[in-house]
Structures are given as structure tokens and as C-alpha cells.
C-alpha positions as CSV (number, residue, x, y, z in Angstrom):
1,M,-3.7,-17.5,-4.5
2,T,-4.2,-15.8,-7.6
3,D,-7.1,-12.7,-6.2
4,Q,-7.6,-10.6,-9.0
5,R,-7.2,-6.4,-8.1
6,V,-10.2,-5.2,-6.2
7,T,-12.2,-2.4,-7.4
8,G,-12.4,1.1,-5.5
9,P,-9.1,3.5,-4.6
10,H,-5.9,2.4,-5.4
11,P,-4.3,0.0,-3.0
12,V,-1.1,0.4,-1.5
13,V,1.4,-2.1,-2.7
14,A,3.9,-4.6,-1.4
15,G,6.6,-6.9,-2.7
16,V,7.2,-10.0,-1.4
17,D,9.6,-12.5,-2.0
18,G,10.0,-14.6,0.7
19,S,12.6,-13.3,3.0
20,E,12.2,-11.4,6.6
21,S,12.8,-8.3,5.3
22,A,9.2,-8.6,2.9
23,L,7.4,-9.9,6.1
24,T,8.9,-6.6,7.9
25,A,7.9,-4.2,4.6
26,V,5.0,-6.6,4.6
27,R,3.5,-5.7,8.2
28,W,4.3,-1.9,7.6
29,A,2.4,-1.9,4.6
30,A,-0.7,-3.1,6.5
31,V,-0.7,-0.6,8.9
32,E,0.0,2.3,6.2
33,A,-3.3,1.0,4.2
34,D,-5.4,0.7,7.4
35,R,-4.4,4.9,7.9
36,R,-5.0,5.1,4.5
37,A,-8.4,3.5,4.8
38,V,-7.5,1.6,1.4
39,P,-7.0,-2.0,0.2
40,L,-2.9,-3.8,0.2
41,R,-2.3,-5.6,-2.2
42,L,0.5,-8.3,-1.9
43,V,2.8,-9.2,-5.4
44,T,5.5,-11.8,-6.0
45,A,6.2,-12.6,-9.5
46,F,8.9,-14.9,-11.0
47,A,10.7,-14.4,-14.6
48,W,11.7,-18.0,-16.7
49,Q,12.7,-18.8,-20.2
50,P,10.9,-21.7,-21.6
51,D,13.0,-24.9,-23.0
52,R,13.9,-24.0,-26.4
53,L,12.4,-27.0,-28.0
54,G,8.9,-26.7,-25.5
55,I,9.8,-29.7,-22.8
56,G,8.3,-29.2,-19.7
57,V,7.1,-25.5,-20.4
58,H,3.6,-25.8,-18.5
59,Y,5.1,-28.6,-16.1
60,R,8.0,-25.7,-15.4
61,E,5.1,-22.8,-15.1
62,E,2.8,-24.3,-13.2
63,M,5.8,-25.6,-10.3
64,L,6.8,-21.8,-10.4
65,Q,3.5,-20.6,-9.9
66,R,3.2,-23.0,-6.6
67,T,6.6,-22.2,-5.6
68,R,5.7,-18.1,-5.6
69,E,2.0,-18.7,-4.2
70,R,3.8,-20.5,-1.2
71,V,5.9,-17.7,-0.5
72,L,2.6,-15.1,-0.7
73,A,0.7,-16.9,2.3
74,P,2.9,-16.0,5.1
75,A,2.9,-12.5,3.6
76,V,-1.0,-12.4,3.9
77,T,-1.1,-14.1,7.2
78,A,1.4,-11.2,8.6
79,A,-0.5,-8.8,6.7
80,E,-3.5,-10.0,8.3
81,R,-2.2,-10.0,11.9
82,A,-1.0,-6.4,11.4
83,V,-4.3,-5.1,11.1
84,T,-7.3,-7.1,11.6
85,G,-10.3,-7.1,9.1
86,L,-7.9,-5.1,6.1
87,A,-8.7,-5.7,2.7
88,I,-5.8,-8.1,1.1
89,T,-5.3,-9.3,-2.5
90,A,-2.6,-11.3,-3.6
91,E,-1.2,-12.3,-6.8
92,V,1.5,-14.1,-8.4
93,L,2.8,-12.8,-11.6
94,V,4.9,-13.4,-14.2
95,G,7.9,-10.6,-15.3
96,S,10.9,-9.3,-13.9
97,P,11.4,-7.4,-10.5
98,V,11.7,-4.0,-11.7
99,P,9.3,-4.0,-15.0
100,T,6.3,-5.8,-12.8
101,L,6.6,-3.6,-9.9
102,H,6.5,-0.6,-11.6
103,D,3.3,-1.6,-13.6
104,E,2.0,-2.0,-10.3
105,S,3.4,1.8,-9.4
106,T,0.7,3.2,-12.1
107,Q,-2.1,2.0,-10.0
108,A,-0.7,2.9,-6.7
109,Q,-0.9,4.6,-3.7
110,L,2.3,3.4,-2.6
111,L,4.9,1.0,-3.2
112,V,6.6,-0.6,-0.8
113,V,9.7,-2.8,-0.6
114,G,11.8,-4.2,1.9
115,S,15.4,-3.3,2.0
116,R,16.8,-6.8,1.1
117,G,16.0,-9.8,-0.2
118,L,16.8,-13.7,-1.2
119,G,18.2,-12.4,-4.8
120,G,18.5,-14.9,-7.9
121,I,15.9,-14.7,-10.5
122,A,12.7,-15.0,-8.1
123,G,13.8,-12.2,-5.4
124,L,12.1,-9.1,-5.8
125,L,13.8,-7.2,-3.2
126,V,17.1,-6.9,-4.0
127,G,19.1,-3.5,-3.7
128,S,19.1,-2.5,-7.2
129,V,15.5,-3.4,-7.4
130,A,14.5,-1.2,-4.7
131,V,16.8,1.6,-6.2
132,G,15.3,1.5,-9.5
133,L,11.8,1.6,-8.0
134,S,12.5,4.6,-6.2
135,A,14.3,6.5,-9.2
136,N,11.3,5.1,-11.3
137,A,7.8,4.4,-9.7
138,A,5.0,6.3,-10.8
139,C,4.2,6.3,-7.3
140,P,6.1,7.2,-3.6
141,V,8.2,4.1,-2.7
142,V,8.9,2.9,0.5
143,V,11.7,1.0,1.1
144,V,11.4,-0.2,5.0
145,R,15.1,-1.1,6.8
146,G,15.4,-2.2,10.5
147,E,13.2,-4.0,13.0
148,D,9.6,-3.1,13.2
149,R,8.5,-0.4,15.0
150,E,5.4,0.4,17.2
151,P,2.6,2.1,15.1
152,L,2.9,5.1,17.6
153,S,6.2,5.6,18.3
154,P,7.2,9.2,19.0
155,L,10.6,9.0,16.6
156,P,10.2,11.8,14.3
157,V,10.0,11.4,10.5
158,V,13.2,13.1,8.5
159,V,12.9,14.5,5.0
160,G,16.0,15.4,3.1
161,V,15.8,19.2,1.4
162,D,17.9,19.7,-1.3
163,G,16.3,23.2,-2.5
164,S,15.5,21.5,-6.1
165,P,11.7,21.8,-7.3
166,V,11.5,18.0,-7.1
167,S,12.4,18.1,-3.5
168,E,8.8,19.3,-2.8
169,A,7.3,15.9,-3.1
170,A,9.6,14.8,-0.4
171,V,8.6,17.3,1.7
172,E,4.6,17.0,0.8
173,F,5.0,13.3,1.5
174,A,7.0,14.2,4.9
175,F,4.6,16.8,6.6
176,D,1.6,14.1,5.7
177,A,3.5,11.3,7.2
178,A,4.6,13.4,10.2
179,A,1.1,14.5,10.5
180,A,-0.8,11.1,10.7
181,R,1.7,9.5,13.2
182,R,1.6,12.8,15.5
183,V,5.2,13.4,15.4
184,P,7.7,15.8,15.2
185,L,8.6,16.6,11.4
186,V,12.7,17.1,11.4
187,A,13.9,18.9,7.7
188,V,17.6,18.6,7.2
189,H,19.4,20.6,4.4
190,T,23.6,20.3,4.1
191,W,26.2,22.7,2.3
192,S,30.0,22.8,2.4
193,D,32.1,25.0,2.8
194,V,35.1,23.5,1.3
195,V,36.9,25.5,-1.1
196,F,40.5,23.9,-2.5
197,D,41.9,27.4,-3.1
198,A,42.2,28.7,0.1
199,Q,42.5,32.4,-1.7
200,V,39.3,32.0,-3.1
201,G,37.9,30.8,0.5
202,A,39.3,33.7,1.9
203,M,37.0,35.9,-0.3
204,I,33.6,34.5,0.3
205,D,31.5,35.6,2.9
206,W,30.9,32.5,4.7
207,A,28.1,33.8,6.4
208,A,26.2,35.2,3.7
209,V,26.4,31.7,1.9
210,E,24.8,30.0,5.5
211,A,22.1,33.0,5.3
212,D,21.3,32.1,1.4
213,H,21.0,28.1,2.6
214,E,18.8,29.1,5.6
215,A,16.3,30.9,3.5
216,L,16.4,28.4,1.0
217,L,15.0,25.9,3.1
218,S,12.8,27.9,4.5
219,E,11.1,29.0,1.1
220,R,11.0,25.2,0.6
221,L,9.1,24.5,3.5
222,A,7.0,27.5,3.8
223,G,4.0,26.2,1.5
């Protein structure tokens, strides 16, 4: 199963490794791709080093290719069952997990992975992979955790606001996600009143500090 990329709008991309966590992520990605009216692209990868003498190179490559294709098949089925009529492509890629999915993120609206995976050379969804992608991907990354939930779930979208300019992208994404799902948006900003020097703590106007943080949160949400 080595379908090429479809032309047109950038797709939602989901990483697949054969785990139940990956299938949960695929179903979530299918619904999201349908909401955005874009294709869903499923990718799985394998990294390997050929024998130094080159013995059995082609056989090993073909065997790994077939193994990863068998990983993609249930993912395609899961996506088709989640959303009827959705445009889906699937491809086996050669490469290490983080670089492979990072390259995919440059041509994606959204990159979706599971929270845990099979591990090993072929595993795409190990926790460190999700963390690495979240920090460096060229598009927003969704790490799907927990069990499948109904698309029309009334639960809110929660966004953490730290006051930095870079968090504005997260706020914008959260507003869009909440509006599309017609659910409340809960914005959370935290601060601490812990001071190790009691004398210094006694001189701080905590009411003013709290007011400053409330103003900061309001400013970040105003746009």
C-alpha cells in the first residue's frame, strides 16, 4: 500500500505503528480531517541498516515493507469506518520516526499521533517521539490520549496560557477547536505565591500580583 500524496489542500497526517493507541489517533484524525474538508494521510515508517556485506538487503527491505503495509491496513479500515467517503491515502516510508513525521508536518495542516506505541525500531508512537514532534513540528500536533469519545461530546476545550507571545498560537487553535465543536473554552493561567523568605513575602502586595496575572490572561484572550 504505497499510495502517493494527493494533490490539493494540505491533509491531516496520522502516524501509525500498529498499536491500539495509534488506531484511536487515526479515528480522531479522520473526524478532524472531515471537519476541515481535507484528505487524511496515514503514514508508517521503518528504519534499518543493511548488512555490511550487502547480503539479503533486498529481501530484508521487502520483508519490512510488507510488515509495515500490514500495519497500515487496519488503520485505513478504522478511518473508513469513522468517516464514510473520506479521501484517504496511506504510505510506508523509510526513516526514523521523528525526522520522518517532521518532514510530513511541513506539508500538513495537522499531525496526529497516539500517546503510546509498540516501541522498538518500528514504533512511531513512543512517548519521546510525541514529545519531540510537539516541540519541533512545522504544524500543530495533537497527541490523542484516552478512549474514543463521541464527536459531539459536550466536554470543554482547555488551553493553558503562560503569558508568552508564543502561546497565542495555542489560544487561537483552542478557540477554533471549541467553536467547531460548539463547546465551552476554558483558559487556564497559573501563578504561585510561594516565597522562601518570609520577610520578603510579607512585603509583597499579593492582591496586586493576582490582579496583574488576571490582566495578563485577559490580554492574551482579548484578540
